[in-house]
MARTI-257511 format. One record per atom (N, C-alpha, C): x, y, z; residue in one letter. Coordinates in nm, 2 decimals. Example, Ala and Ser with C-alpha at 12.3 -4.5 7.8 and 13.67 -1.06 7.14 Angstrom:
2
c1 / c2 / c3 / aa
1.32 / -0.57 / 0.78 / A
1.23 / -0.45 / 0.78 / A
1.32 / -0.33 / 0.78 / A
1.28 / -0.22 / 0.71 / S
1.37 / -0.11 / 0.71 / S
1.29 / 0.00 / 0.79 / S
% end
This chain:
87
c1 / c2 / c3 / aa
1.24 / -5.97 / 0.55 / X
1.19 / -5.92 / 0.42 / X
1.09 / -5.84 / 0.37 / X
1.07 / -5.73 / 0.28 / X
1.00 / -5.66 / 0.23 / X
0.90 / -5.68 / 0.14 / X
0.78 / -5.67 / 0.17 / X
0.65 / -5.73 / 0.06 / X
0.63 / -5.61 / 0.00 / X
0.61 / -5.63 / -0.13 / X
0.61 / -5.57 / -0.25 / X
0.52 / -5.61 / -0.34 / X
0.44 / -5.52 / -0.44 / X
0.37 / -5.58 / -0.51 / X
0.42 / -5.62 / -0.63 / X
0.37 / -5.71 / -0.71 / X
0.45 / -5.72 / -0.86 / X
0.47 / -5.64 / -0.94 / X
0.40 / -5.52 / -0.94 / X
0.45 / -5.37 / -1.05 / X
0.55 / -5.34 / -0.95 / X
0.57 / -5.32 / -0.79 / X
0.69 / -5.25 / -0.77 / X
0.83 / -5.35 / -0.80 / X
0.75 / -5.48 / -0.79 / X
0.91 / -5.57 / -0.81 / X
0.96 / -5.57 / -0.96 / X
0.82 / -5.53 / -1.04 / X
0.89 / -5.57 / -1.18 / X
0.96 / -5.42 / -1.21 / X
0.90 / -5.31 / -1.19 / X
0.96 / -5.18 / -1.17 / X
1.12 / -5.18 / -1.14 / X
1.14 / -5.27 / -0.98 / X
1.27 / -5.26 / -0.95 / X
1.37 / -5.34 / -1.04 / X
1.29 / -5.45 / -1.07 / X
1.39 / -5.50 / -1.15 / X
1.45 / -5.44 / -1.30 / X
1.33 / -5.39 / -1.32 / X
1.38 / -5.29 / -1.46 / X
1.47 / -5.18 / -1.43 / X
1.44 / -5.12 / -1.30 / X
1.57 / -5.04 / -1.28 / X
1.71 / -5.10 / -1.24 / X
1.73 / -5.24 / -1.21 / X
1.86 / -5.31 / -1.16 / X
1.90 / -5.33 / -1.31 / X
1.83 / -5.37 / -1.43 / X
1.86 / -5.40 / -1.57 / X
1.92 / -5.25 / -1.61 / X
1.85 / -5.17 / -1.60 / X
1.92 / -5.04 / -1.65 / X
2.01 / -4.98 / -1.57 / X
2.08 / -5.01 / -1.45 / X
2.17 / -4.93 / -1.42 / X
2.30 / -5.03 / -1.46 / X
2.26 / -5.14 / -1.47 / X
2.37 / -5.28 / -1.50 / X
2.42 / -5.28 / -1.64 / X
2.30 / -5.21 / -1.75 / X
2.33 / -5.16 / -1.89 / X
2.41 / -5.03 / -1.89 / X
2.36 / -4.96 / -1.78 / X
2.48 / -4.84 / -1.79 / X
2.59 / -4.83 / -1.75 / X
2.62 / -4.94 / -1.64 / X
2.77 / -4.97 / -1.60 / X
2.84 / -5.03 / -1.73 / X
2.80 / -5.08 / -1.81 / X
2.82 / -5.16 / -1.92 / X
2.86 / -5.07 / -2.01 / X
2.76 / -4.99 / -2.04 / X
2.85 / -4.87 / -2.14 / X
2.93 / -4.76 / -2.09 / X
2.97 / -4.76 / -1.97 / X
3.06 / -4.74 / -1.93 / X
3.19 / -4.79 / -1.93 / X
3.14 / -4.92 / -1.99 / X
3.32 / -5.00 / -2.01 / X
3.30 / -5.06 / -1.87 / X
3.26 / -5.10 / -1.76 / X
3.28 / -5.16 / -1.66 / X
3.18 / -5.28 / -1.65 / X
3.25 / -5.34 / -1.58 / X
3.16 / -5.51 / -1.58 / X
3.09 / -5.53 / -1.36 / X
2.97 / -5.58 / -1.41 / X
2.92 / -5.60 / -1.26 / X
2.91 / -5.72 / -1.20 / X
3.01 / -5.75 / -1.12 / X
3.01 / -5.92 / -1.09 / X
2.87 / -5.95 / -1.04 / X
2.86 / -6.08 / -1.12 / X
2.76 / -6.18 / -1.08 / X
2.68 / -6.17 / -0.96 / X
2.77 / -6.17 / -0.87 / X
2.71 / -6.13 / -0.71 / X
2.65 / -6.07 / -0.70 / X
2.68 / -5.95 / -0.74 / X
2.64 / -5.82 / -0.70 / X
2.48 / -5.79 / -0.78 / X
2.51 / -5.86 / -0.90 / X
2.37 / -5.84 / -0.98 / X
2.27 / -5.93 / -0.90 / X
2.29 / -6.07 / -0.86 / X
2.21 / -6.11 / -0.80 / X
2.13 / -6.04 / -0.68 / X
2.23 / -5.99 / -0.61 / X
2.20 / -5.92 / -0.48 / X
2.08 / -5.81 / -0.49 / X
2.12 / -5.75 / -0.62 / X
2.03 / -5.59 / -0.69 / X
1.93 / -5.66 / -0.69 / X
1.91 / -5.81 / -0.76 / X
1.74 / -5.88 / -0.79 / X
1.71 / -5.92 / -0.69 / X
1.76 / -5.96 / -0.58 / X
1.73 / -6.00 / -0.48 / X
1.65 / -5.88 / -0.39 / X
1.73 / -5.78 / -0.39 / X
1.66 / -5.65 / -0.32 / X
1.55 / -5.59 / -0.37 / X
1.58 / -5.62 / -0.53 / X
1.44 / -5.57 / -0.61 / X
1.34 / -5.60 / -0.58 / X
1.34 / -5.79 / -0.53 / X
1.26 / -5.85 / -0.51 / X
1.19 / -5.85 / -0.38 / X
1.28 / -5.74 / -0.27 / X
1.21 / -5.75 / -0.10 / X
1.28 / -5.84 / -0.04 / X
1.36 / -5.90 / -0.11 / X
1.42 / -6.04 / -0.02 / X
1.53 / -5.97 / 0.11 / X
1.61 / -5.90 / 0.02 / X
1.72 / -5.83 / 0.12 / X
1.73 / -5.65 / 0.11 / X
1.75 / -5.62 / 0.20 / X
1.73 / -5.45 / 0.17 / X
1.87 / -5.42 / 0.13 / X
1.89 / -5.28 / 0.06 / X
2.00 / -5.20 / 0.02 / X
2.10 / -5.21 / 0.11 / X
2.09 / -5.20 / 0.26 / X
2.22 / -5.19 / 0.33 / X
2.27 / -5.38 / 0.32 / X
2.20 / -5.46 / 0.31 / X
2.26 / -5.61 / 0.30 / X
2.34 / -5.58 / 0.17 / X
2.30 / -5.54 / 0.06 / X
2.34 / -5.56 / -0.07 / X
2.49 / -5.46 / -0.07 / X
2.53 / -5.35 / 0.02 / X
2.61 / -5.28 / 0.08 / X
2.74 / -5.35 / 0.14 / X
2.65 / -5.41 / 0.22 / X
2.73 / -5.53 / 0.31 / X
2.82 / -5.66 / 0.23 / X
2.74 / -5.68 / 0.17 / X
2.77 / -5.84 / 0.05 / X
2.92 / -5.76 / 0.00 / X
2.88 / -5.64 / -0.06 / X
2.98 / -5.59 / -0.13 / X
3.09 / -5.55 / -0.13 / X
3.08 / -5.49 / 0.03 / X
3.21 / -5.49 / 0.12 / X
3.26 / -5.60 / 0.17 / X
3.23 / -5.74 / 0.18 / X
3.29 / -5.81 / 0.20 / X
3.34 / -5.87 / 0.09 / X
3.31 / -5.87 / -0.03 / X
3.32 / -5.95 / -0.16 / X
3.46 / -5.86 / -0.19 / X
3.45 / -5.70 / -0.16 / X
3.59 / -5.62 / -0.21 / X
3.64 / -5.57 / -0.07 / X
3.73 / -5.66 / -0.03 / X
3.80 / -5.62 / 0.14 / X
3.88 / -5.47 / 0.12 / X
3.93 / -5.42 / -0.06 / X
4.02 / -5.33 / -0.04 / X
3.93 / -5.19 / -0.05 / X
3.78 / -5.23 / -0.02 / X
3.67 / -5.10 / -0.06 / X
3.66 / -5.06 / 0.12 / X
3.69 / -4.92 / 0.11 / X
3.75 / -4.82 / 0.25 / X
3.60 / -4.79 / 0.29 / X
3.56 / -4.85 / 0.40 / X
3.42 / -4.83 / 0.46 / X
3.44 / -4.78 / 0.59 / X
3.33 / -4.68 / 0.64 / X
3.30 / -4.63 / 0.76 / X
3.20 / -4.67 / 0.88 / X
3.14 / -4.57 / 0.97 / X
3.06 / -4.68 / 1.07 / X
2.95 / -4.72 / 1.01 / X
2.90 / -4.84 / 1.02 / X
2.75 / -4.90 / 0.97 / X
2.80 / -4.98 / 0.85 / X
2.94 / -4.97 / 0.82 / X
2.94 / -5.03 / 0.67 / X
2.94 / -4.98 / 0.56 / X
2.91 / -4.79 / 0.54 / X
2.86 / -4.74 / 0.44 / X
3.03 / -4.67 / 0.39 / X
3.02 / -4.72 / 0.21 / X
3.10 / -4.68 / 0.16 / X
3.15 / -4.53 / 0.16 / X
3.30 / -4.50 / 0.19 / X
3.34 / -4.39 / 0.21 / X
3.39 / -4.31 / 0.08 / X
3.35 / -4.18 / 0.05 / X
3.36 / -4.15 / -0.08 / X
3.50 / -4.13 / -0.14 / X
3.53 / -4.13 / -0.27 / X
3.64 / -4.12 / -0.29 / X
3.74 / -4.23 / -0.27 / X
3.74 / -4.35 / -0.17 / X
3.83 / -4.44 / -0.15 / X
3.78 / -4.57 / -0.20 / X
3.87 / -4.63 / -0.24 / X
3.88 / -4.77 / -0.30 / X
3.81 / -4.79 / -0.46 / X
3.82 / -4.68 / -0.54 / X
3.78 / -4.68 / -0.63 / X
3.84 / -4.77 / -0.72 / X
3.79 / -4.85 / -0.81 / X
3.82 / -4.95 / -0.92 / X
3.76 / -4.95 / -1.02 / X
3.79 / -5.07 / -1.12 / X
3.73 / -5.02 / -1.26 / X
3.62 / -5.17 / -1.24 / X
3.56 / -5.18 / -1.15 / X
3.45 / -5.27 / -1.08 / X
3.34 / -5.21 / -1.04 / X
3.19 / -5.21 / -1.11 / X
3.10 / -5.14 / -1.07 / X
3.04 / -5.26 / -0.97 / X
3.02 / -5.16 / -0.79 / X
2.98 / -5.29 / -0.72 / X
2.88 / -5.20 / -0.63 / X
2.83 / -5.10 / -0.65 / X
2.71 / -5.03 / -0.58 / X
2.61 / -5.06 / -0.59 / X
2.51 / -5.02 / -0.48 / X
2.38 / -5.06 / -0.50 / X
2.31 / -4.96 / -0.55 / X
2.17 / -4.99 / -0.63 / X
2.06 / -4.91 / -0.65 / X
1.98 / -4.88 / -0.52 / X
1.92 / -4.78 / -0.52 / X
1.82 / -4.75 / -0.43 / X
1.70 / -4.78 / -0.48 / X
1.58 / -4.85 / -0.40 / X
1.48 / -4.89 / -0.45 / X
1.36 / -4.81 / -0.38 / X
1.25 / -4.79 / -0.43 / X
1.12 / -4.76 / -0.33 / X
1.06 / -4.87 / -0.28 / X
% end
């Protein structure tokens, strides 16, 4: 768990909300478990690496490389499931 200030948490939660809204504007739907993971990461409860691992477990059709990283250009679908980076 990462210790964040309330200001950092609010900043991160806004970033998550904006990322989700952007995906919706693109016509994509972010699965609720991914939204939940992103919010947990925004609060410092998990890191973005765990978010990515969780997405890969949920979307077994997504190709991954070493350390569970998404491989570019593989496993593309009409579902948004990528993780944002937080400070």
